[in-house]
N, C-alpha and C positions, 0 to 999 in steps of 0.2 A: 273291199277295204278289210284290212286285217284287224283282228281283235286287239293287237298291240296298238295300232293307230287309234282305235276308239278309246282305249285306256289312256293314251297320252292326251287326247282331247279332253276327256273327263277330268284328268289330273290338272289340266290348265284352269278349270273352274275352281278346284281346290286351292291352287296357287293364288288365284285372285282373292279368294276368301282370306288368305293370309297376308294379302297386300303385296305379294311377290309378282309384280307385273313382268319382270324379266322372264321368269319361268312361264308365266301365262302366255307370252308372245313367242316363246321358243319353238312352238309347233307351227308357227306361221312362216310362209315363204317370205323372203325379203320384199317381193313385189305383190304381196297379198292385196286383194280387194275385199274390204269389209263394208258391208252395207248395213248400217245400224238404223234402227227405227228413227224416223224424223221426229217422233214424240220426245226423244231424249235431247237435252241440250248438247250441242256439238254433234248430233246425229247426222245422218245422211251417209254419203259414200266417202270412205277413207281409202287412201291408196298408200301401200307400203307399211312395213312393220313399225317404223318409227311414228307414223301418223296414228296407228292403232295404240301404240304405247302412250303417246301424249293424251289421246282420248281417254284411255283407261285410267291414267294418273289423275286427270281432271275429274273424271267420274267418281273415283274413290274419294277424292277430297270433299265431295258433296255429302258424304255419309259419316256419321259418328260410328255406326256399325253397319256392316253390309255382309250378307251371306247368301250364297246361291247353293241350291241342292239340285243335283241332276236327278230327275224323276224317271227318265226313260230315254233310251236311245233306239233309233230305228235306222238300220243300215240298208242302203240300196246302191249297189255298185260302188262308185267312188265317192258317194255322198252319205252323210249321217245326219239325221235330225236329232237334236239334243233338246229335250223338254226340261225346262228349268223352273223351279220355284225360287223366288228371291224375296228376302226379308231385309229390311233396313230401318235405320233411324236417321233421319236427316240432320245434318250439321246445322246448328243454330236453331232450327225450328223444333227439333225433337219429335217431329212427325214420324209415326210408325207407318211403314208401307209394306204390303205384301202383294205379290203379283206372280203370274205365270206367263211365260213366253217361251220362244224356241229359237234356236239357231240352226241353220242348215250349213254344214261344213262340206266343202269339196276338197278332196285330197288328191294330190298327184306327186309322184317322185318323192314320197315320204314326208311332204310338208303340206300344210293347208294352203290352198291357192285362193280360196274364196270363203267368206262367211256371210250369210244372209240372215238378218234378224227378222223375226215375225212376232207381232203382238198376238196374233191368232194362232194358237197351237195347231188346230186342225188344218189350217192353211199350210203350215210348215210340213206337217205329216203328208199332206197331199202332194207337196212339191217333191218329196223323195219316193213316194209310192203311189203314183197316180192310178 
């Protein structure tokens, strides 16, 4: 995976921080498979860029404030693990939340073909560098 591809993936998190879902999903293949944590409302397996777009729009609507910070990336072949710290304030509840998680992105032909979400960061890192 190229450094440029990793930069584009990291930039997609910055775009989501700005609420720019279109730029967030621009790195995804039209037929992407996104496996989100079942712990999130609407989580599970999503197929296609538009499904991911709908999921992210709904997700952002549940926060008054939401920000992700990429802490680390680990590249192995066509995959990159992205370790993330997220902070947010829930809409309506005002509850403050902070958590760490990771996504493993698989890239092919210049676009992301698959994203797998992990609540356990070590598990995600092991998935790219066993």
